[in-house]
VOGU-3710 file (C-alpha; in Angstrom, 3 decimals, decimal comma):
1> mnfrkrdfkk> 70,145/-71,683/-6,172  70,026/-69,449/-9,199  68,316/-66,000/-8,891  65,064/-65,810/-10,877  63,772/-62,533/-12,419  60,186/-63,567/-11,733  60,869/-63,812/-8,007  62,568/-60,410/-8,040  59,469/-58,786/-9,593  57,238/-60,395/-6,969
11> mtsifkgspp> 59,442/-59,172/-4,178  59,647/-55,587/-5,479  55,881/-55,433/-6,008  55,481/-55,877/-2,271  57,017/-52,424/-1,689  54,868/-50,626/-4,313  51,395/-49,020/-3,675  48,630/-51,462/-4,482  45,585/-50,503/-6,639  43,092/-50,727/-3,731
21> qegikrrlll> 44,981/-47,976/-1,879  44,763/-45,650/-4,881  40,980/-46,300/-5,148  40,474/-45,358/-1,500  42,337/-42,081/-2,000  40,219/-41,149/-4,996  36,954/-41,933/-3,237  38,085/-40,050/-0,120  39,042/-36,983/-2,135  35,746/-37,056/-4,024
31> alslgaflli> 33,698/-37,448/-0,833  35,515/-34,587/0,937  35,166/-32,262/-2,093  31,480/-33,000/-2,556  30,818/-32,652/1,184  32,560/-29,265/1,295  30,522/-28,111/-1,729  27,242/-29,165/-0,124  28,191/-27,509/3,183  29,045/-24,227/1,460
41> ssialiltdp> 25,816/-24,414/-0,595  23,632/-24,956/2,467  25,323/-22,094/4,345  24,886/-19,833/1,305  21,143/-20,646/1,156  20,788/-19,933/4,873  22,638/-16,602/4,728  21,130/-15,392/1,458  17,570/-15,156/0,102  17,557/-16,015/-3,596
51> mwaiakykfr> 13,789/-15,541/-3,854  14,101/-11,968/-2,581  16,584/-11,177/-5,349  14,168/-12,628/-7,916  11,154/-10,795/-6,433  13,052/-7,520/-6,286  13,878/-7,859/-9,958  10,325/-8,830/-10,920  8,761/-5,969/-8,920  11,076/-3,288/-10,250
61> langsilhel> 9,598/-0,215/-11,942  10,755/-0,808/-15,509  9,479/-2,073/-18,814  8,628/-5,779/-18,726  8,228/-6,053/-14,947  5,154/-7,258/-13,048  4,417/-3,694/-11,942  4,675/-2,455/-15,509  2,140/-5,085/-16,550  -0,241/-4,091/-13,736
71> lssemeggrf> 0,072/-0,349/-14,313  -0,372/-0,657/-18,065  -3,867/-2,091/-17,754  -7,001/-0,723/-16,126  -7,124/-1,794/-12,504  -9,520/-1,539/-9,582  -8,627/1,429/-7,431  -11,003/1,004/-4,514  -14,541/0,425/-3,307  -16,423/3,486/-2,076
81> avylfnitnp> -19,407/2,764/0,157  -21,147/6,119/0,660  -23,638/6,774/3,446  -25,688/9,988/3,368  -27,051/11,740/6,455  -30,785/12,265/6,141  -32,358/15,059/8,257  -35,403/13,798/10,182  -36,493/17,077/11,866  -36,016/19,781/9,190
91> drflsgedpy> -39,002/21,986/10,087  -38,515/21,857/13,849  -34,811/22,681/13,491  -35,310/25,635/11,125  -38,057/27,038/13,304  -35,895/26,768/16,416  -38,168/24,298/18,192  -35,322/21,777/18,198  -31,930/23,231/19,091  -30,243/20,290/17,421
101> lkldevgpft> -30,343/18,548/14,051  -31,449/14,910/13,983  -29,602/12,768/11,440  -30,189/9,269/10,154  -27,474/7,477/8,148  -28,771/6,033/4,865  -26,671/3,715/2,716  -24,529/2,300/1,427  -24,395/3,477/-2,156  -21,380/1,550/-3,411
111> yleyrthsel> -19,116/2,531/-6,297  -16,145/0,681/-7,706  -13,310/2,909/-8,858  -11,333/1,927/-11,967  -7,992/3,510/-12,669  -5,674/3,699/-15,671  -2,179/5,150/-16,003  -2,159/6,661/-19,461  1,028/7,924/-21,120  3,026/5,648/-18,793
121> qfdreagvml> 6,767/5,874/-19,271  9,961/5,212/-17,305  12,905/7,578/-17,366  15,816/5,443/-16,174  18,346/8,271/-16,193  16,168/10,565/-14,094  14,900/7,645/-11,989  11,235/8,602/-12,384  7,959/7,165/-13,634  5,589/9,496/-15,484
131> ytprmrsvfv> 1,885/9,016/-16,153  -1,500/10,727/-16,310  -4,067/9,105/-13,992  -7,552/8,511/-15,359  -10,353/7,389/-13,056  -13,942/6,333/-13,488  -16,476/4,887/-11,096  -19,153/2,258/-11,626  -22,201/1,801/-9,424  -22,421/-1,617/-7,731
141> peesignpee> -26,148/-2,308/-7,192  -25,696/-5,652/-5,414  -23,692/-3,910/-2,676  -26,060/-0,935/-2,333  -29,398/-0,387/-0,587  -31,038/0,628/-3,834  -30,925/2,816/-6,902  -29,693/6,295/-5,856  -31,949/7,851/-8,490  -35,025/6,416/-6,786
151> ifltmpnipm> -34,128/7,139/-3,152  -34,988/10,684/-1,997  -33,409/12,233/1,062  -33,779/15,436/3,067  -30,333/16,992/3,375  -28,508/20,293/3,786  -28,378/22,397/0,641  -24,619/22,337/0,016  -24,517/25,126/-2,634  -26,734/27,470/-0,642
161> lsattmirss> -24,989/26,959/2,717  -21,566/27,123/1,048  -22,348/30,347/-0,804  -23,891/31,876/2,323  -20,775/31,001/4,316  -18,404/32,273/1,634  -20,254/35,620/1,356  -20,303/36,192/5,129  -17,069/38,230/5,103  -18,146/40,450/2,204
171> pvfirniyni> -19,350/44,058/2,728  -22,860/44,538/4,105  -24,349/45,713/0,813  -23,149/42,555/-0,974  -24,652/40,370/1,749  -27,943/42,263/1,449  -28,005/41,815/-2,332  -27,262/38,132/-1,865  -30,141/37,739/0,614  -32,583/39,427/-1,758
181> varqygsqpi> -31,586/37,224/-4,707  -31,649/34,059/-2,537  -35,240/34,841/-1,515  -36,232/35,516/-5,113  -34,852/32,162/-6,189  -36,547/30,499/-3,235  -33,312/28,829/-2,190  -33,642/26,966/1,095  -30,916/25,622/3,434  -32,555/22,155/3,453
191> vklaaskylw> -33,639/20,367/0,277  -35,196/17,055/-0,679  -33,332/15,444/-3,557  -32,582/12,090/-5,128  -29,456/10,568/-3,627  -27,856/10,499/-7,090  -28,040/14,304/-7,392  -26,579/14,744/-3,970  -23,728/12,421/-4,869  -22,986/13,629/-8,397
201> gykdpvltfa> -23,974/17,256/-8,242  -26,870/19,577/-8,841  -27,135/23,239/-9,716  -28,413/25,877/-7,368  -28,917/29,378/-8,793  -27,683/30,956/-5,564  -24,182/29,523/-6,028  -24,087/30,726/-9,633  -25,218/34,170/-8,536  -22,677/34,264/-5,703
211> nslvpgliyf> -19,937/33,537/-8,200  -21,118/36,395/-10,424  -21,389/38,682/-7,408  -17,817/37,843/-6,328  -16,021/36,879/-9,601  -13,564/34,001/-9,335  -15,167/32,709/-6,159  -15,409/29,185/-7,622  -14,752/27,539/-11,000  -17,482/24,860/-10,973
221> nttgimdrly> -21,244/25,176/-11,408  -22,438/21,960/-9,712  -21,821/20,704/-6,204  -21,869/17,003/-5,360  -19,865/14,805/-3,017  -18,548/12,314/-5,558  -18,537/15,016/-8,217  -15,861/16,911/-6,267  -13,695/13,785/-5,857  -13,860/13,025/-9,591
231> dknvhyhmel> -13,653/16,601/-10,818  -13,601/16,509/-14,628  -12,256/20,053/-14,727  -9,000/19,044/-13,034  -6,267/16,891/-14,604  -3,014/15,631/-13,112  0,356/14,518/-14,444  2,305/12,463/-11,917  6,047/12,063/-11,427  7,081/9,257/-9,065
241> gtndddkfki> 10,476/7,850/-8,067  11,614/4,418/-9,290  14,825/3,772/-7,328  14,824/1,611/-4,213  15,146/4,566/-1,833  12,288/6,586/-3,367  10,202/3,968/-5,166  6,594/5,172/-5,663  7,395/8,383/-3,794  5,698/11,425/-5,358
251> krihkytrlh> 8,314/13,800/-6,727  5,882/16,371/-8,080  2,406/16,680/-9,532  1,401/18,989/-12,362  -2,191/20,038/-11,705  -4,234/21,539/-14,544  -7,485/23,265/-13,535  -10,065/24,471/-16,037  -10,729/28,133/-15,239  -14,371/27,918/-16,319
261> pesevfdesi> -16,622/24,919/-17,063  -17,070/26,020/-20,681  -13,482/27,167/-21,143  -10,535/25,295/-22,636  -8,052/27,403/-20,693  -6,304/25,600/-17,851  -4,369/26,992/-14,949  -1,218/24,966/-14,189  0,219/24,544/-10,723  2,999/22,287/-9,453
271> ltfndtyegm> 2,548/20,413/-6,193  5,528/19,072/-4,262  5,534/16,731/-1,268  7,796/15,107/1,317  7,658/11,354/1,936  4,284/11,136/0,214  2,799/8,310/-1,860  -0,388/7,597/-3,763  -0,970/4,436/-1,775  -0,353/1,832/-4,496
281> ayppmigtnt> 3,001/0,670/-3,118  6,085/1,835/-1,230  9,876/1,432/-1,307  11,251/-2,048/-0,540  12,600/-2,874/2,912  10,706/-0,089/4,695  11,137/0,162/8,442  8,725/1,034/11,211  10,200/4,539/11,316  9,780/5,176/7,579
291> pinifrlgic> 7,575/8,307/7,253  4,491/7,609/5,151  1,943/10,131/3,917  -0,883/9,335/1,486  -2,060/11,741/-1,211  -5,547/11,223/-2,620  -6,370/12,804/-5,976  -9,240/15,240/-5,535  -8,034/16,255/-2,077  -5,135/18,670/-1,929
301> ksfemeyhgn> -3,888/17,505/1,464  -2,029/14,349/2,370  -2,862/11,916/5,148  -0,067/11,376/7,638  0,237/7,767/8,787  2,066/6,245/11,740  3,139/2,699/12,596  0,816/0,795/14,961  2,140/-2,779/15,023  2,380/-5,941/12,928
311> ktseygpnaf> -0,170/-8,250/11,366  0,162/-11,708/9,822  -1,221/-11,675/6,306  -3,076/-14,531/4,644  -0,451/-14,389/1,899  2,349/-15,121/4,342  4,259/-11,943/5,224  4,379/-10,318/8,629  3,050/-6,928/7,545  3,135/-3,442/9,096
321> vykfnekmfe> -0,098/-1,765/10,234  -0,447/2,026/9,983  -3,154/4,374/11,249  -3,879/8,074/10,926  -1,672/10,414/12,891  -4,063/12,230/15,191  -2,244/15,522/14,624  -3,607/15,875/11,110  -7,091/16,423/12,547  -5,895/19,109/14,904
331> nnlcdvkgac> -5,109/22,049/12,581  -8,519/23,180/12,298  -11,230/25,605/11,693  -11,001/28,469/14,130  -14,213/30,219/13,208  -16,724/28,367/15,338  -17,272/31,107/17,937  -13,521/31,647/18,062  -12,772/28,028/19,010  -10,696/25,477/17,095
341> pkgvmdlsac> -12,624/22,195/17,388  -10,504/19,090/17,358  -11,279/16,378/14,852  -12,034/18,126/11,536  -9,462/18,842/8,817  -10,058/22,053/6,874  -10,330/21,317/3,134  -11,563/24,722/1,977  -8,244/25,409/0,225  -8,797/22,263/-1,884
351> fyglpmglsk> -12,139/23,491/-3,235  -11,509/27,183/-3,837  -12,960/28,280/-0,547  -15,879/25,851/-0,486  -16,210/25,318/3,283  -15,563/21,574/3,383  -14,090/19,685/6,309  -12,881/16,091/6,598  -13,112/13,973/9,730  -13,209/10,366/10,794
361> ghlldadpkl> -16,496/8,558/10,325  -19,249/9,829/12,645  -16,794/12,405/14,028  -14,878/9,684/15,860  -12,352/11,177/18,340  -13,607/14,694/17,569  -14,319/17,451/20,096  -17,421/16,461/22,134  -18,762/20,014/21,676  -19,432/19,202/18,016
371> fdrikglkpd> -22,206/16,821/19,138  -24,102/19,473/21,096  -26,221/20,464/18,106  -26,202/17,137/16,248  -28,028/13,950/17,181  -27,826/10,597/15,428  -24,080/10,129/15,066  -22,752/6,969/16,700  -18,944/6,968/16,618  -17,590/3,458/17,101
381> pekhsshlvi> -13,843/2,633/16,971  -14,661/-0,811/15,558  -16,660/0,643/12,665  -15,070/4,030/12,081  -11,332/3,503/12,579  -8,978/3,403/9,607  -5,851/1,404/8,885  -3,333/0,589/6,191  -1,378/-2,702/5,907  1,940/-2,763/4,028
391> epkigltlet> 4,163/-5,715/3,150  7,553/-4,240/4,165  9,901/-6,318/2,026  8,570/-5,507/-1,439  6,447/-2,544/-0,331  3,050/-3,715/-1,588  -0,175/-2,384/-0,076  -1,983/-5,464/1,204  -5,015/-3,847/2,783  -6,629/-0,416/3,023
401> swslqanifv> -9,711/0,352/5,090  -10,601/3,994/5,676  -13,625/5,554/7,319  -13,895/9,265/6,493  -16,635/11,835/6,633  -17,381/14,929/4,561  -18,704/17,892/6,489  -19,685/21,475/5,743  -18,106/24,086/7,943  -20,841/26,659/8,329
411> gditynaeak> -19,594/29,998/9,622  -21,496/32,848/11,206  -24,395/33,237/8,767  -26,865/34,948/11,107  -27,206/37,644/8,434  -29,340/35,189/6,432  -32,710/34,581/8,064  -33,403/31,294/6,272  -30,087/29,639/7,188  -29,175/31,298/10,481
421> mfsnmilpia> -29,942/28,150/12,527  -26,928/26,499/10,875  -24,505/29,188/12,081  -21,207/27,962/13,499  -21,842/24,264/12,907  -19,772/21,371/11,648  -22,505/19,806/9,526  -22,096/16,112/8,561  -22,924/15,374/4,925  -21,652/11,924/3,994
431> hfkikqphlp> -19,699/9,059/5,471  -17,272/7,100/3,243  -15,966/3,603/3,780  -13,091/3,064/1,381  -11,653/-0,405/0,914  -8,878/-1,660/-1,309  -9,879/-4,434/-3,746  -8,212/-7,830/-3,611  -4,664/-7,903/-4,879  -4,223/-8,971/-8,515
441> siaitalrmm> -3,641/-12,716/-8,886  -0,138/-12,126/-10,242  0,816/-10,243/-7,049  -0,781/-12,873/-4,793  1,107/-15,647/-6,590  4,386/-13,760/-6,193  3,789/-13,171/-2,471  2,898/-16,803/-1,804  5,925/-17,970/-3,755  8,129/-15,541/-1,838
451> yitvpkalfi> 6,801/-16,210/1,673  5,324/-19,721/1,613  6,248/-21,995/-1,287  9,886/-21,063/-1,880  10,875/-20,791/1,836  9,470/-24,285/2,462  11,305/-25,642/-0,570  14,516/-23,896/0,504  14,178/-25,235/4,064  13,769/-28,798/2,792
461> teillmlscl> 16,687/-28,279/0,389  18,885/-26,949/3,202  18,058/-29,980/5,380  18,794/-32,376/2,527  22,083/-30,613/1,789  23,136/-30,730/5,429  22,177/-34,405/5,759  24,012/-35,244/2,529  27,041/-33,328/3,790  26,888/-35,198/7,099
471> lllvysawlm> 26,641/-38,572/5,358  29,602/-37,718/3,138  31,634/-36,691/6,171  30,769/-39,977/7,896  31,647/-41,850/4,724  34,975/-39,940/4,491  35,802/-40,800/8,090  35,016/-44,451/7,388  37,263/-44,387/4,300  40,109/-42,840/6,297
481> hwkrvhkkqs> 39,707/-45,472/9,022  39,483/-48,272/6,472  42,573/-46,893/4,717  44,591/-47,012/7,960  43,423/-50,525/8,758  44,115/-51,721/5,226  47,553/-50,125/5,315  48,431/-51,930/8,548  47,167/-55,203/7,149  49,168/-54,728/3,953
491> lsekelqiss> 52,356/-54,021/5,902  51,830/-57,113/8,067  51,226/-59,269/5,005  54,332/-57,906/3,310  56,459/-58,628/6,382  55,122/-62,172/6,546  55,752/-62,745/2,845  59,351/-61,522/3,108  59,995/-63,648/6,198  58,508/-66,693/4,522
501> rmaneplmsy> 60,547/-66,266/1,373  63,763/-65,662/3,266  63,147/-68,781/5,350  62,370/-71,043/2,403  65,132/-69,911/0,050  68,766/-69,291/1,005  69,630/-65,640/1,010  72,662/-66,230/-1,219  70,437/-67,463/-4,057  69,080/-63,924/-4,364
511> ltin> 72,515/-62,463/-4,324  74,013/-64,706/-6,998  73,543/-62,913/-10,259  75,558/-64,879/-12,875
//
């Protein structure tokens, strides 16, 4: 039989790769590549935190950032609820009938502090942020017991007792002159005034005279509790760090103090600190051992904080809780009959010798001896403790709640007959409850995105990627199995076809060419 070219092509096609085999290879390669990509992507999402990189960029201290937007506008700085201590037994105490002073807490008188950062600028090369803080306070009547101008209280005469204490170390003839002038002016150690005057300052001729008697004793002519915190005769220029390791850390403060209320001459001093912040925010990724001190404008000393545990925030993060280090209330006034009572921080250096002391609310955790001559204080850890809550990843301050008390440290003033009953006392004046306002909506949104929304979305994405990867791997295994089976079937079919052809047609017909 003659050899046919058509039969030769059929026979040779049996030994060539068929199109279905090539399709399987392509699908297998595609499935394995896509599966590997999804596996690597899911592992990368698990090991990295893309939202943290975005948040870190958004919360940087630079032009155009979220923090720049917040700092450039006026913002709420804090709520001050002030409670004044009214004296209920003034005559009996001054006469000596009562050996102790009876006090009754009256309040709150609530003020909302607003803060601006004027002349704000970022020096990228130096890694610092520069600004001049401006603060104002607004009375909040709906959160107060009444109008402070209409509520009258019986309280210690701060100017008189301060001047009497400050003169106590002067020569005898100066003290005698002071006593004569104080009697002529009719200045008394206890006065009845409107709460507004006690908060925002009033003049007492004795303090003015004391300053003329001892020039340079003080630079202000009114004495009030809030008036000293918002001293209009003192201006600051702040310099804070902007890099991750020192973000919001105070580098230095230029303090400008007016030498006289009517003068335009300012005395400049430079304050430096270690590990100290204003309290707005802190460096990212802080640890429980990160030292944190808080500096409050108007008070020349910083508050040392220490870590006290964790707290789950409503915004999502597991935040760090800090409280006052007890040591900062230990340095104290050693002029109360030679003793150094625990629990009151000496602030006299902050107010040019004005004998002011700072303690926890109601003298919480203070020396029990301080209560011997004072009745009416009710220290309660639930009401008078203080804490600070910080989100450690970005460094935002989530919550601030402080309970502090202003006191007058009255020294040995037995030389003054009118005020001698106050000698060697820590005299409570006002109790402050300071709370941080709610975070700005832009910060809350960022925190919820960072800790709630995005993590949930990433978790779902990771699961979907892993499931897709698993399905592709199963599909690849099925393709490989199907490829092997198909290959075996193809070989069997080829063998059968060859055997059939060789049986039906004589072998020599394929070998005969011409």
